[in-house]
FINU-412062 format. One line per 3 residues: number of its first residue (from 1); their letters; for each residue x, y, z of C-alpha. Coordinates in steps of 0.2 Angstrom, whole numbers, plus 5000, padded with zeros to 4 digits. Layout:
BEGIN
NUM> a> X:Y:Z  ...
This chain:
BEGIN
1> mnq> 4890:4656:5582  4877:4670:5572  4861:4662:5568
4> trt> 4856:4676:5556  4872:4672:5546  4867:4654:5548
7> flm> 4851:4655:5542  4858:4667:5528  4869:4657:5522
10> fal> 4858:4640:5520  4847:4653:5508  4859:4657:5500
13> lav> 4864:4640:5496  4845:4638:5489  4846:4652:5479
16> gyf> 4863:4646:5472  4854:4630:5469  4841:4637:5458
19> lfl> 4851:4647:5449  4861:4632:5444  4847:4624:5438
22> awe> 4842:4640:5427  4857:4641:5421  4859:4622:5416
25> kdy> 4842:4624:5405  4847:4638:5397  4866:4635:5393
28> app> 4871:4615:5395  4875:4609:5377  4861:4600:5368
31> sap> 4862:4581:5365  4865:4579:5346  4848:4572:5339
34> ppa> 4847:4556:5333  4850:4552:5316  4835:4554:5304
37> aaa> 4835:4535:5300  4832:4531:5317  4822:4545:5322
40> ssa> 4806:4535:5325  4806:4524:5339  4801:4504:5338
43> sar> 4784:4509:5344  4784:4519:5329  4788:4511:5314
46> itn> 4782:4517:5297  4778:4510:5280  4780:4522:5268
49> adg> 4791:4537:5264  4780:4550:5271  4775:4541:5287
52> svp> 4757:4545:5284  4751:4524:5289  4755:4514:5302
55> mas> 4762:4496:5305  4750:4487:5316  4749:4470:5325
58> sav> 4742:4456:5319  4741:4446:5336  4722:4447:5343
61> tap> 4732:4451:5362  4739:4462:5369  4755:4465:5361
64> psg> 4771:4463:5371  4786:4476:5376  4794:4484:5360
67> atp> 4781:4475:5348  4769:4490:5349  4759:4493:5332
70> avp> 4766:4509:5325  4755:4524:5321  4757:4539:5310
73> aqa> 4775:4547:5314  4768:4562:5305  4754:4562:5317
76> gst> 4742:4576:5310  4757:4587:5302  4755:4606:5305
79> stp> 4755:4604:5286  4742:4595:5284  4726:4608:5285
82> par> 4709:4603:5294  4696:4597:5284  4682:4606:5296
85> lis> 4683:4612:5314  4670:4605:5323  4663:4617:5338
88> itt> 4662:4609:5355  4655:4623:5370  4652:4616:5387
91> dvl> 4649:4625:5405  4669:4621:5408  4677:4619:5388
94> qls> 4677:4627:5371  4684:4613:5360  4686:4614:5341
97> vdt> 4687:4596:5333  4698:4592:5315  4685:4581:5304
100> rgg> 4703:4575:5298  4706:4561:5310  4692:4568:5323
103> slv> 4707:4575:5333  4705:4588:5348  4715:4603:5343
106> hae> 4709:4618:5352  4706:4619:5369  4700:4634:5379
109> lla> 4698:4632:5399  4682:4645:5400  4684:4645:5422
112> yps> 4702:4648:5420  4707:4668:5408  4723:4670:5402
115> apr> 4727:4686:5413  4719:4694:5428  4704:4705:5426
118> thn> 4707:4722:5430  4697:4736:5426  4706:4740:5408
121> tpn> 4703:4720:5404  4688:4714:5414  4687:4698:5403
124> ppp> 4702:4694:5398  4700:4678:5387  4702:4660:5390
127> tvl> 4719:4649:5394  4720:4640:5378  4728:4624:5381
130> ldh> 4727:4613:5365  4732:4625:5351  4733:4620:5331
133> daa> 4743:4633:5329  4761:4631:5323  4772:4640:5335
136> hyf> 4761:4633:5350  4753:4615:5342  4749:4604:5353
139> vaq> 4734:4591:5348  4727:4577:5356  4722:4564:5344
142> sgl> 4716:4544:5341  4712:4532:5330  4712:4514:5324
145> vss> 4727:4504:5315  4726:4488:5305  4737:4472:5305
148> sdt> 4729:4471:5287  4744:4480:5274  4729:4480:5261
151> aaq> 4721:4493:5274  4738:4505:5274  4731:4515:5261
154> dqp> 4713:4516:5271  4710:4516:5286  4702:4526:5301
157> dhl> 4718:4532:5308  4721:4551:5316  4725:4557:5299
160> alf> 4707:4549:5290  4694:4558:5285  4680:4560:5297
163> qsa> 4659:4567:5294  4650:4574:5308  4630:4580:5308
166> qsa> 4633:4596:5313  4646:4609:5312  4646:4615:5331
169> ytl> 4640:4608:5349  4633:4616:5362  4628:4608:5381
172> ang> 4613:4615:5384  4609:4623:5402  4599:4610:5411
175> qnt> 4609:4595:5399  4620:4583:5411  4629:4576:5398
178> lsv> 4633:4579:5377  4642:4565:5366  4649:4570:5347
181> nlt> 4650:4558:5333  4662:4557:5321  4660:4544:5307
184> wqd> 4673:4535:5294  4666:4522:5283  4677:4512:5268
187> aag> 4671:4505:5253  4672:4487:5261  4661:4491:5274
190> lkv> 4669:4495:5288  4664:4508:5299  4670:4517:5313
193> tkt> 4660:4528:5326  4672:4540:5336  4661:4548:5353
196> ytf> 4665:4561:5362  4655:4563:5376  4656:4577:5389
199> trg> 4648:4579:5406  4644:4595:5413  4656:4601:5427
202> syv> 4670:4589:5421  4686:4592:5412  4685:4572:5409
205> idv> 4680:4569:5390  4675:4550:5388  4680:4544:5371
208> tqr> 4673:4528:5363  4680:4521:5345  4665:4510:5339
211> idn> 4671:4497:5325  4657:4490:5314  4662:4477:5300
214> ags> 4647:4475:5288  4661:4466:5277  4664:4451:5272
217> qpw> 4682:4449:5279  4687:4451:5297  4696:4466:5303
220> qgn> 4712:4467:5316  4720:4479:5321  4724:4491:5336
223> aye> 4717:4509:5343  4728:4520:5350  4727:4538:5359
226> qlq> 4742:4550:5358  4746:4568:5362  4760:4580:5353
229> rva> 4766:4596:5353  4781:4607:5351  4792:4613:5365
232> ppk> 4788:4631:5370  4797:4643:5363  4814:4647:5374
235> pas> 4816:4664:5384  4825:4678:5375  4838:4679:5389
238> wfs> 4843:4671:5406  4832:4685:5415  4818:4681:5406
241> hyt> 4820:4662:5410  4823:4669:5429  4807:4680:5430
244> dpe> 4794:4669:5421  4787:4654:5431  4780:4645:5415
247> sra> 4797:4644:5410  4806:4639:5426  4792:4625:5427
250> fqg> 4794:4610:5419  4787:4605:5403  4787:4590:5395
253> aaw> 4783:4572:5395  4773:4563:5408  4768:4546:5413
256> ytg> 4762:4536:5426  4766:4514:5426  4752:4513:5438
259> ekf> 4766:4512:5452  4778:4525:5448  4779:4541:5440
262> ekl> 4790:4549:5429  4796:4563:5417  4805:4567:5402
265> tfe> 4809:4584:5396  4808:4591:5378  4828:4590:5380
268> dfs> 4829:4573:5383  4817:4566:5369  4831:4565:5358
271> kks> 4842:4553:5373  4839:4536:5368  4841:4529:5386
274> dql> 4826:4542:5388  4815:4535:5381  4798:4527:5386
277> das> 4794:4510:5376  4785:4498:5389  4767:4488:5393
280> fkg> 4761:4488:5410  4741:4491:5416  4732:4504:5427
283> gwa> 4743:4519:5418  4741:4535:5408  4751:4547:5396
286> aml> 4751:4566:5399  4760:4584:5393  4762:4596:5407
289> rly> 4764:4612:5409  4762:4624:5425  4746:4623:5431
292> ffa> 4736:4614:5416  4741:4597:5408  4732:4584:5396
295> awi> 4732:4566:5400  4726:4551:5390  4717:4538:5402
298> ppa> 4714:4521:5396  4706:4506:5404  4712:4504:5421
301> nat> 4711:4486:5417  4719:4483:5401  4738:4481:5396
304> qqy> 4742:4496:5386  4760:4499:5376  4767:4515:5380
307> att> 4780:4524:5368  4787:4544:5367  4797:4548:5351
310> tin> 4804:4563:5339  4794:4568:5324  4806:4577:5313
313> pds> 4820:4579:5322  4832:4589:5313  4819:4601:5309
316> aqp> 4818:4617:5317  4803:4613:5326  4803:4596:5330
319> hyl> 4785:4588:5335  4787:4578:5352  4773:4564:5355
322> irt> 4768:4554:5369  4757:4538:5363  4746:4523:5370
325> vgp> 4741:4509:5361  4730:4495:5367  4727:4478:5365
328> als> 4725:4471:5349  4704:4471:5343  4696:4456:5329
331> vap> 4679:4460:5323  4672:4444:5315  4660:4450:5300
334> gqs> 4644:4457:5305  4649:4460:5322  4654:4477:5331
337> vss> 4668:4480:5345  4673:4495:5354  4688:4504:5364
340> qsr> 4686:4516:5376  4696:4528:5384  4696:4546:5392
343> lyl> 4705:4562:5390  4706:4577:5403  4709:4593:5397
346> gpn> 4711:4605:5413  4719:4613:5429  4733:4606:5437
349> lqg> 4721:4604:5455  4730:4595:5468  4716:4584:5480
352> tld> 4705:4582:5462  4715:4572:5451  4716:4555:5459
355> aia> 4698:4551:5460  4699:4554:5439  4714:4542:5440
358> pgl> 4727:4534:5452  4742:4543:5451  4733:4558:5443
361> dlt> 4739:4569:5458  4758:4568:5455  4757:4580:5440
364> idy> 4758:4592:5455  4778:4588:5457  4782:4593:5473
367> gmf> 4801:4581:5470  4811:4577:5486  4800:4587:5495
370> kli> 4781:4581:5491  4781:4572:5510  4778:4590:5516
373> avp> 4775:4600:5500  4758:4591:5502  4751:4592:5518
376> mhw> 4756:4612:5519  4743:4614:5503  4731:4605:5513
379> vls> 4733:4616:5526  4732:4633:5514  4718:4626:5506
382> qlh> 4710:4627:5526  4716:4641:5529  4707:4650:5514
385> ava> 4693:4642:5516  4690:4652:5531  4699:4668:5526
388> rnw> 4693:4668:5506  4707:4676:5502  4724:4667:5497
391> gva> 4733:4682:5503  4727:4682:5522  4729:4662:5520
394> iil> 4749:4664:5518  4749:4677:5531  4739:4663:5543
397> lvl> 4750:4649:5538  4764:4660:5543  4757:4662:5559
400> lik> 4752:4645:5559  4771:4637:5557  4779:4650:5568
403> avt> 4768:4646:5582  4774:4628:5579  4789:4630:5577
406> wkl> 4791:4643:5591  4804:4634:5604  4815:4629:5590
409> tav> 4819:4645:5585  4817:4652:5600  4834:4639:5603
412> qyr> 4841:4648:5588  4839:4667:5594  4846:4662:5611
415> sga> 4861:4655:5604  4865:4669:5593  4861:4682:5607
418> kmr> 4872:4672:5618  4885:4670:5605  4883:4688:5601
421> klq> 4887:4692:5621  4904:4684:5621  4912:4692:5604
424> pri> 4922:4705:5615  4931:4690:5625  4932:4677:5611
427> aql> 4941:4694:5602  4952:4695:5618  4957:4677:5617
430> ker> 4962:4679:5598  4972:4694:5603  4982:4684:5618
433> ygd> 4985:4667:5607  4988:4674:5591  4991:4662:5579
436> dkl> 4991:4648:5590  4976:4641:5585  4974:4626:5595
439> klq> 4977:4634:5611  4965:4648:5606  4951:4633:5601
442> qat> 4956:4625:5617  4953:4641:5626  4937:4644:5616
445> mel> 4929:4628:5620  4933:4632:5637  4922:4650:5639
448> ykk> 4909:4641:5629  4909:4627:5641  4909:4640:5657
451> ekv> 4896:4649:5648  4886:4634:5645  4882:4641:5627
454> npm> 4881:4626:5612  4887:4634:5596  4879:4624:5586
457> ggc> 4862:4625:5595  4857:4637:5582  4860:4628:5569
460> lpv> 4848:4612:5571  4832:4622:5570  4838:4627:5554
463> lit> 4841:4613:5548  4824:4605:5555  4813:4621:5548
466> mpv> 4825:4624:5530  4815:4609:5523  4799:4619:5529
469> fls> 4803:4633:5520  4809:4624:5502  4795:4613:5502
472> lfy> 4784:4629:5506  4795:4636:5490  4787:4626:5480
475> vle> 4767:4623:5485  4768:4641:5482  4776:4643:5465
478> nsl> 4764:4628:5457  4750:4632:5466  4736:4635:5454
481> elr> 4723:4642:5468  4738:4659:5465  4736:4660:5449
484> hap> 4725:4679:5447  4721:4679:5465  4723:4698:5472
487> flw> 4728:4704:5488  4729:4722:5492  4737:4731:5480
490> ipd> 4744:4714:5472  4732:4708:5457  4741:4692:5455
493> lsa> 4749:4682:5469  4756:4671:5456  4765:4686:5449
496> pdp> 4779:4698:5454  4773:4712:5467  4769:4727:5454
499> yyi> 4777:4742:5466  4791:4729:5475  4785:4732:5491
502> lpi> 4786:4715:5498  4805:4714:5492  4806:4730:5502
505> iya> 4798:4724:5516  4810:4709:5515  4826:4720:5512
508> lvm> 4822:4729:5528  4818:4714:5538  4837:4706:5534
511> lgm> 4843:4724:5537  4836:4722:5556  4842:4705:5558
514> qwl> 4858:4712:5554  4857:4727:5567  4851:4714:5582
517> npm> 4866:4704:5576  4882:4717:5574  4894:4708:5565
520> aag> 4908:4699:5575  4924:4709:5579  4939:4700:5568
523> mdp> 4925:4693:5555  4934:4689:5538  4933:4706:5527
526> aqa> 4925:4695:5512  4912:4687:5523  4907:4704:5530
529> kmm> 4905:4712:5510  4895:4697:5507  4886:4701:5522
532> kvm> 4882:4719:5519  4875:4715:5501  4863:4701:5507
535> pll> 4848:4713:5508  4851:4720:5492  4853:4702:5484
538> ftl> 4838:4696:5490  4829:4708:5486  4834:4706:5469
541> lfa> 4830:4689:5471  4810:4693:5477  4809:4708:5465
544> fyp> 4805:4696:5449  4797:4678:5458  4779:4677:5464
547> sgl> 4770:4687:5475  4763:4674:5485  4782:4668:5489
550> cly> 4787:4688:5492  4771:4687:5503  4776:4673:5515
553> yav> 4794:4677:5517  4792:4695:5522  4779:4688:5534
556> ngl> 4788:4677:5541  4804:4689:5541  4794:4699:5550
559> vgl> 4788:4687:5564  4803:4682:5565  4811:4698:5567
562> gqq> 4801:4705:5581  4803:4686:5588  4823:4689:5589
565> wwv> 4820:4706:5595  4811:4698:5609  4824:4685:5613
568> thh> 4835:4696:5615  4826:4708:5625  4826:4696:5638
571> idr> 4843:4690:5639  4848:4708:5638  4837:4709:5654
574> eea> 4845:4692:5663  4862:4696:5660  4856:4715:5669
577> vka> 4850:4706:5683  4861:4693:5685  4875:4712:5685
580> a> 4865:4720:5698
């Protein structure tokens, strides 16, 4: 069996799998939206027509599954203008807080520019994660809902008007923490102080909602936090989807139950069976995109009710929401109670997130290849610590993997070389036995046995190394570290090669493999044509994939070609010695 063809067929199957996923995402029939009357789940019941007032539980215990106090389903509709925007600047974040609800409506990650730094754009603007613009709506909201029906029109939810003593806050040099207070008070004496606390160098924001009851009646209700966003614009065509890593990556809601990580795409929000509605401890709720995410992280020891829902599902641009609601609270007259939570707004840096909350590293989802991909990412990071360049680290990773798998691939190449040597004799057997397939098979197996050749000897190494290759595909596709990382002529290893040099190198490598392994006589014409167009196919495939991936496969192909030439040359010398 020709081992180059075996490898190429496995690679073609992998390519076909990714193309099928892309086609299914773009052209699969959309799910029917739920009826308008059922647009909100049981966890998002409302009491008035516009959905601005929630209904809370009157129980002073953690609400059971399916009985979560509802929060405003409108959830800060984009039709509601901001009351006043408060600017907050730390060393890593630039934020805007709307005094309407005290919601975080804009977040820029100062350490992550939106484009590579070049001569023409030496200081590109920061990456925007949260945005209150209608086309890219993505906000983090929190509030309190009362179980008293009389409070339905006047309560400190995320639509209430808060007050701030300043219009701008900045984490000063030498200052390690910054606290921003927003207050709300009703006529009955209930006062709520929402405090955002920022720490230098951290993307974690501590959020406290303190309830001071100066009235004459006890207050009962629940604290909640939620993320709400619109789906990103769909690619203009399948081609643009294929060439844009952001559109290929998962985007949607995700949550961790304390034991299990689950996801929900925006397309699946309309499927009632896929909706989240459950209670658990030690979890978190997030909205994911490529390289960055936002997540609400409640206290680990409190049972929270988690839910997802769609706001205005029949509109041209529905809003998708994931929410967590805490246990019921009771504040007696003259008493105070506080509710705490944390909000993460930042990069998806593997190896750092689990220290913030258990399971948070799972937001970098490698799927079935996780067991291999995570160690591979760690090795790549260690190599970068030595090389100080991600392109060089990728090359070193290729050499390391080749060294570890050298004997396996040598077996593959030796098997392929021996099979190639037998092709003329197999062709003679085909001429001798004609259409008698049984005798041809018996004669062929006798030839293999006589020459000590195992026709399946080259398949096992491919099957063993293929998971490694596919794992590295996900590692290099999803690694934030490669974003805007330069290498030689390439300004950004997460973007396609601007001059298509690496795809061309890989095509030349494939042509070299075909030269070392000429097509067998009598090969099926359709298969022969497929083998001839494979270099062109892979050139087009890699032309629009991240150059970090292309660099890995190009260098891997060059090293593999060199090893194949050496093995083939060594076998030729052995044959020459035997003939002499």
